[in-house]
C-alpha positions as CSV (number, residue, x, y, z in Angstrom):
1,M,77.7,17.3,87.3
2,K,74.1,18.1,88.3
3,K,75.4,19.8,91.4
4,H,77.6,22.1,89.3
5,K,74.7,23.0,87.1
6,V,72.4,23.7,90.1
7,L,75.2,26.0,91.5
8,K,75.5,27.8,88.2
9,I,71.8,28.4,88.0
10,I,71.7,29.6,91.6
11,C,74.6,32.0,91.1
12,S,73.2,33.3,87.9
13,S,69.8,33.9,89.5
14,S,71.4,35.6,92.5
15,I,73.4,38.0,90.3
16,S,70.3,38.7,88.2
17,L,68.4,39.5,91.4
18,I,71.1,41.7,92.7
19,I,71.3,43.7,89.5
20,M,67.5,44.0,89.4
21,G,67.5,45.2,93.0
22,L,70.1,47.9,92.2
23,V,68.2,49.0,89.2
24,I,65.2,49.6,91.4
25,L,67.0,50.9,94.5
26,I,69.2,53.6,92.9
27,P,66.3,55.6,91.4
28,V,64.4,55.3,94.6
29,L,67.4,56.6,96.6
30,M,67.8,59.5,94.1
31,L,64.1,60.3,94.5
32,L,64.5,60.4,98.3
33,D,67.5,62.7,97.8
34,F,69.7,60.0,99.5
35,F,72.8,61.3,97.6
36,G,72.3,64.9,98.8
37,A,72.7,68.2,97.1
38,N,75.5,68.7,94.5
39,I,76.6,72.1,93.0
40,T,77.3,71.6,89.3
41,D,78.2,74.6,87.2
42,G,76.3,76.9,89.5
43,Y,73.2,74.8,89.4
44,V,72.3,73.0,92.7
45,E,71.1,69.5,91.9
46,N,68.7,67.8,94.3
47,N,67.8,71.1,95.9
48,S,64.2,70.5,96.9
49,Q,65.1,69.9,100.6
50,Y,66.3,73.5,100.8
51,A,63.4,75.1,98.9
52,D,61.4,76.4,101.8
53,M,64.3,77.8,103.8
54,Y,65.7,79.5,100.7
55,K,62.5,80.9,99.4
56,E,61.8,82.5,102.8
57,V,65.2,84.2,103.1
58,V,65.3,85.3,99.5
59,R,61.8,86.7,99.7
60,R,62.6,88.8,102.7
61,N,65.6,90.3,101.1
62,L,63.8,91.0,97.8
63,I,61.0,92.7,99.6
64,S,63.4,94.8,101.5
65,G,65.4,95.6,98.4
66,N,68.6,94.4,100.0
67,G,69.9,92.4,97.0
68,Y,70.2,88.9,95.8
69,V,72.3,85.9,96.8
70,S,71.9,82.7,94.9
71,L,71.2,79.3,96.4
72,D,74.4,77.8,95.1
73,R,76.4,80.5,97.0
74,I,74.5,79.8,100.2
75,L,75.0,76.0,99.9
76,Y,78.7,76.5,99.0
77,F,79.2,77.3,102.7
78,Y,76.2,75.5,104.2
79,L,77.3,72.2,102.9
80,E,80.7,72.8,104.6
81,N,79.0,73.7,108.0
82,D,75.3,73.1,108.4
83,K,75.3,74.8,111.7
84,L,75.3,78.1,109.8
85,T,71.9,79.5,109.0
86,F,70.7,80.6,105.6
87,D,70.1,84.1,107.0
88,Q,73.6,84.3,108.3
89,I,75.2,83.2,105.1
90,Y,73.0,85.4,103.0
91,N,73.8,88.5,105.0
92,D,77.6,87.7,105.1
93,N,77.6,87.3,101.3
94,L,75.7,90.5,100.5
95,D,77.4,93.8,99.8
96,N,75.1,96.3,101.5
97,E,76.2,99.2,99.4
98,L,76.2,97.6,95.9
99,K,73.2,95.4,96.9
100,Q,74.8,92.4,95.2
101,V,76.7,89.3,96.1
102,K,80.3,89.8,97.3
103,P,83.2,88.3,95.4
104,I,83.8,84.8,96.9
105,S,87.4,85.7,97.8
106,E,86.2,88.6,99.9
107,V,83.8,86.4,101.9
108,C,86.5,83.9,102.4
109,E,88.6,86.5,104.1
110,M,86.1,86.6,106.9
111,N,87.1,84.8,110.1
112,R,83.9,82.7,110.0
113,Y,84.7,81.2,106.6
114,K,88.5,81.3,106.0
115,I,89.0,78.1,108.0
116,Y,86.9,76.1,105.6
117,N,88.3,73.9,102.9
118,V,86.1,75.6,100.3
119,C,88.0,78.8,100.9
120,N,91.4,77.6,99.8
121,S,92.5,79.1,96.5
122,E,92.2,75.9,94.5
123,E,88.6,75.3,95.7
124,I,87.7,78.9,94.9
125,K,89.2,78.6,91.4
126,E,87.3,75.4,90.6
127,S,84.1,76.5,92.3
128,N,82.6,78.7,89.5
129,Q,81.6,81.2,92.2
130,I,81.4,84.9,91.3
131,N,84.7,86.6,92.2
132,E,84.3,90.1,90.9
133,I,81.8,93.0,91.0
134,Q,79.1,92.3,88.4
135,N,77.3,94.6,86.0
136,K,73.6,94.5,86.7
137,P,71.6,95.6,83.6
138,F,68.0,95.0,84.8
139,N,65.4,96.6,87.0
140,S,62.8,94.4,88.7
141,P,59.9,93.0,86.6
142,L,57.4,93.7,89.5
143,D,57.1,95.8,92.6
144,F,58.9,93.5,94.9
145,T,57.6,95.0,98.1
146,N,54.5,92.8,98.2
147,L,55.1,89.3,96.7
148,Y,56.0,85.7,97.4
149,V,58.6,83.7,95.7
150,T,56.7,80.5,94.6
151,S,59.6,79.1,92.5
152,Y,63.2,80.1,92.3
153,F,65.6,79.6,89.3
154,M,66.3,75.9,88.7
155,E,64.1,74.7,91.7
156,D,63.4,71.0,91.7
157,R,59.7,70.8,92.3
158,I,56.5,68.9,91.7
159,I,53.5,70.6,89.9
160,Y,50.2,68.7,89.5
161,G,52.0,65.5,90.4
162,T,54.8,65.9,87.8
163,P,58.4,66.5,88.9
164,N,60.3,69.2,86.9
165,T,63.2,71.6,87.2
166,H,62.0,75.2,86.9
167,S,64.1,77.2,84.5
168,A,62.8,80.6,85.6
169,W,61.4,82.6,88.6
170,D,57.8,82.6,89.7
171,F,56.6,85.6,91.7
172,S,53.1,85.3,93.2
173,A,51.3,88.6,93.2
174,E,47.8,90.0,93.2
175,E,45.7,89.7,90.0
176,K,46.4,92.7,87.7
177,T,49.6,93.7,89.4
178,P,51.7,95.8,86.9
179,V,54.5,94.0,85.1
180,Y,57.5,96.1,83.8
181,S,60.1,95.7,81.1
182,V,63.4,95.0,82.9
183,C,65.4,96.8,80.2
184,D,65.4,99.0,77.2
185,G,64.6,96.8,74.3
186,E,62.2,95.6,71.5
187,V,59.1,93.5,71.8
188,T,59.7,90.3,69.8
189,N,56.4,88.4,70.5
190,V,53.0,89.1,72.0
191,S,50.7,86.1,72.4
192,F,47.4,86.7,74.2
193,S,45.2,83.7,73.3
194,Y,43.3,83.6,76.6
195,S,40.4,85.9,77.0
196,S,39.6,84.7,80.6
197,N,42.0,84.5,83.5
198,I,41.8,80.7,83.8
199,I,44.2,77.9,84.5
200,D,44.8,75.5,81.6
201,K,47.0,72.5,82.2
202,E,47.7,72.2,78.5
203,G,48.3,75.9,78.1
204,G,52.0,76.4,78.6
205,A,53.0,79.9,79.4
206,G,49.5,81.2,78.8
207,N,49.4,84.8,77.7
208,Y,52.9,86.0,77.3
209,I,55.3,88.7,76.0
210,K,58.9,88.4,74.9
211,I,61.3,91.3,74.9
212,K,64.9,91.3,73.5
213,C,67.4,93.8,74.9
214,V,71.1,94.3,74.2
215,V,73.2,95.6,77.0
216,D,77.0,96.0,76.6
217,E,76.8,93.8,73.4
218,I,75.1,91.0,75.4
219,E,71.7,90.0,74.1
220,Y,69.0,88.9,76.6
221,N,65.6,87.5,75.7
222,V,63.1,88.0,78.5
223,L,59.8,86.0,78.7
224,Y,56.9,87.2,80.9
225,G,54.3,84.4,81.3
226,H,50.7,83.8,82.5
227,L,49.7,87.4,81.9
228,Y,46.2,88.8,82.5
229,P,43.8,88.7,79.5
230,D,43.7,91.9,77.4
231,S,46.3,93.5,79.6
232,S,49.1,93.9,77.0
233,K,50.2,97.5,76.6
234,V,52.7,96.7,73.8
235,K,52.7,95.0,70.4
236,K,55.4,93.1,68.4
237,G,58.1,95.5,67.1
238,D,57.5,98.2,69.8
239,K,60.5,99.7,71.5
240,V,60.2,99.7,75.3
241,S,62.1,101.3,78.1
242,S,63.2,100.1,81.6
243,W,60.3,100.3,84.0
244,Q,57.7,100.6,81.2
245,E,54.5,98.8,82.1
246,I,53.9,96.1,79.5
247,A,51.0,94.1,81.0
248,T,49.6,92.8,84.4
249,V,49.8,89.6,86.4
250,G,47.4,86.7,85.7
251,T,47.1,83.0,85.9
252,T,46.5,82.0,82.3
253,G,47.9,78.7,81.0
254,Y,49.7,76.0,83.0
255,S,49.6,77.8,86.3
256,T,48.7,77.3,89.9
257,G,47.5,80.8,90.7
258,N,48.2,84.5,89.9
259,H,51.9,84.9,89.4
260,L,54.5,86.1,87.0
261,H,56.8,83.6,85.2
262,F,60.0,85.5,84.6
263,Q,62.5,83.7,82.3
264,V,65.7,85.1,80.8
265,S,67.9,83.5,78.2
266,N,71.2,84.3,76.6
267,K,72.4,82.5,73.5
268,N,69.6,79.9,73.8
269,K,70.5,79.1,77.4
270,V,68.4,80.1,80.4
271,V,70.2,82.2,83.0
272,D,69.2,83.4,86.4
273,G,67.2,86.6,85.7
274,V,67.2,87.9,89.3
275,S,71.0,87.8,89.4
276,L,70.9,90.5,86.6
277,I,68.8,92.9,88.7
278,D,70.4,96.1,90.0
279,F,68.6,96.6,93.4
280,N,69.9,100.2,93.5
281,K,67.6,100.9,90.6
282,N,64.1,101.8,91.6
283,N,61.1,103.1,89.7
284,D,62.2,106.7,90.0
285,S,64.2,108.5,87.3
286,S,65.7,110.8,90.0
287,N,67.4,107.8,91.7
288,I,71.2,108.1,91.6
289,H,73.5,105.5,92.9
290,P,77.3,105.2,93.1
291,T,79.1,103.8,90.1
292,F,81.8,101.2,90.5
293,P,84.1,99.4,88.1
294,T,82.2,96.3,87.0
295,M,82.6,93.1,85.0
296,P,80.0,91.8,82.6
297,P,77.6,89.2,84.1
298,T,79.0,85.8,84.6
299,F,76.7,83.0,83.5
300,G,78.1,80.1,85.5
301,N,74.6,78.6,85.8
302,E,73.6,78.5,82.1
303,I,71.1,75.7,81.3
304,E,70.0,74.7,77.9
305,L,66.8,76.5,77.0
306,H,63.7,74.3,77.0
307,K,60.1,75.2,76.1
308,P,58.9,77.5,78.9
309,L,55.9,76.1,80.8
310,Y,55.0,77.8,84.0
C-alpha cells in the first residue's frame, strides 16, 4: 500500500515538473526564435533575424527610387529556398517601369520560381500575396535620397530594453530635414508640446502632426512623429497638398535619435505606409509617368491600431 502511495507521489511530482519545464521552455524557445518566421495575413512574425538584411536592401532601393517590395513577399520565396539572396528576390519581384511589386502570379512564371511549391495555384490563392497592379496614392514623406531605415513596418525589435512590434516606419534623417504631406488632405491634429529637441522616454510620439486624406473613397490617417520643435507649418483644419512641407525632422518624445515616425491607418488599422507610395511621383509638378489600369490598395497586412509610440 505504501509502495503504491510513493509511486503515485513520484508520478505526480514528475508530471508537475514536466509541465513546469514546458511552461518555462516554450517562451524561451519563442524568444530565441526557435520556431522560425511565419507569414500570417501579410505580417511576418518572428522577423527580427531578417531585420538587418532587409533594412539594407530596402534602404538601397528607396534611395535609388526603384520601388518597394515588402518583407513578407521576400520571405515568401526565401523560406522556400534560403540559397536565394534578398537582393535577388527583391529585384525579381520589382516591376522596373511601374516601380512597384509585381503580381505574385507573374513572378511565379519565372523559371527560377515556378518549380517551388509556393507557386502552385492553391498556395498563391491562400497566400494573401498581391496579385494585381496596385493604385499608389502617396508621395514620399521625406527626400529618400539620403536616409537610413531604422525600423520597417511591423519589425520585431527591442528599444531601451523593451521588446515591441513597430506599427510604422522609422526613417533616420538629419535634424530639420523637411517633412512632406504624402497626399492632398486636411490636418486633423497638431501637437507640439516640446520646445527643445530632446528625447523623453515617457513622451510617446513627441511633437506630431496628423493628416486625413481620402483617395478613391478610401480614408487614410497619417501620423508624422518626433518632429522638431516649432517647425510646424500647418495648423488643425488646414488643407494641405501632396509634397507640401508640413514640418521638419526631430527627436522629440520616446525616440533614439533624429528620425521620422511615419504611420498610416485605415479604418483604425495600421497599414504599410510605404506600400502606398508611388515611386514614379517625385517632387516636381512637371513629372509625367505612364498610367495603367490599377486596383485599389490591398491591405493584407492590416494590424489593429495601437497608441503610436516611436
